[in-house]
N, C-alpha and C positions, 0 to 999 in steps of 0.2 A: 928759498923760493925764487925762481928765476922770473924776471919781468923783462920782456922785450918791448920797450917803449919808444925806441928810436924810430922815427918815421922813415920808411924805406923808399917811398915813391917821391921823386923830385918833380912834382907837378907845380905849375904856377899857383901860388897860394890863393890869389884872387879867383882864378878860374875854378880851382878845385873846391873852394868854399861855395862858389856859385853852383857847382854841380850838386852839392848837398841840398841847396835850397831848391833847385829845379827838381831833384828827385822827390823831395817831400811834397812839392806842389803837384807833381804828377800823381803821387799816391793819393793826395787829398781830392784832386779833381776827377781822376779816372779809376782809382782803386786798382791800379795796374802793377803795383810794386815798384821798387827802385830799379834803375837801369841795370840790365844784366851785362852790358858791355859799354865801356866808355873809353874815349881817347881824349885826354885833356892836354891842350897846348896853349901857349900864350896868345896866339893870334885868333884861333878858332878851335872849337871843341865839338865833340859829338857824343850823344848818349842814345842807346838803343833800349826800347821798352817793349814789353809783351802786351801790345795793344793791337787789336785785330782790324784796325782801320787807320786812315790818315786823319789829320786834324782839319777842322774847318778854320777859316780865317778868323772867325770870332773866337774860337778856342785859342788860336795862336796869340791873339791880342790879350785874352784873359790870362794866359800863362805868363806873358811878358809883364802885364800889370801886377800880377800877384808876386812874381819873383822880385820885381823892382820895388814893390811895397815893403817886402821883407828887407831888402838891401837898404832902403831908405829909413828903416826903423832903427838903424844904428844899434843892432843887437850885438852883445858880446859873444865871441866864439871861444868856448872853453873846452877843456878836456877833463874827463873823469876816468877812473880805473875801476874795473869790475873783475871779480874772479871769473874764470871760464864758466863755472856753473851759473853764476848770476847772469852773465852776458847771454848765455844760451836761452835763458828764460825770458829775457827782455828784448833781445834783438836777433836779427838774422845774422848768424856768424858763419854762414856757409862759404862766404867769399874770402874769409881770412886765411892766410897761409898757415900751414901746420906748425910753423916755427914761431907762432905769435906769442909764445911764452905762457906763463900761468896767470897773467893779468891781461885784460883786454882794455885797450884805450878806446874811449867813446868820445867823439867830437859832438858838442852841442852848439847849435846856432840859436842862442836865446832859448825860448821855449817852443820854437818852431820845429826844430829837427834835432834828432839824436841818432848817431850811427857809429858803429865800430869802424875805425879808420886808422891807417898808419901814415897818411899823407900830411903835407904841410898846409896850414890854413892861415887866414888873416886873424887878427885878434878882435876885430870888430867889423861888422858889415859896412861901416862907413868908409872902409878902405877899398870897396869894390865900385867900379864904374857901372854904368847903365847896361843892363842885360838886353840883348837883342837876338831873337831867333832869325837866323839868316836863311835857313831852308829846313824843310821837313818832307819826309816821304814814307809811305807804307809800301813795302816791297812784296807783300803777300804773306810774309811771316812775322814781321815786326815793324814798329815805327821807329824811324831814326830822326832825331832832332839835332840840327847843327846850330851852334850859337857862338856869339862873341860878346865882348865887353867893349862899349864905346863911350867916348867922352860926351857929356851932355852939351 
């Protein structure tokens, strides 16, 4: 049985783990699903969501507060492996490459988020600096959120 468990994406682990937290926060607040497009960089990153409007400033503040509360909760970030059949029942596996192997790696941020992923992550959220949304806009088709991590 072949297992492809080596992470393929060389994202910044802090930013990439923050993307997971932001995605779950957006799902919980807006029921919009995880980002369908993301560009993760060390200095700033962006995520695109299928939301049919822009955010209010109160919503921006609420997202920042929720993400930072998760970061400050010092949650362990762990990995588990599932068969393809199990993963298909529990998670959206549509974004996984076809060469993902017969076992699917799922990253868990405490009990806050669980998502199939091949990227690199921190081992605990206490390794992540403060989350800040630097801009957001709705372009008529989707919502884009740009964010960075800053020192307190």
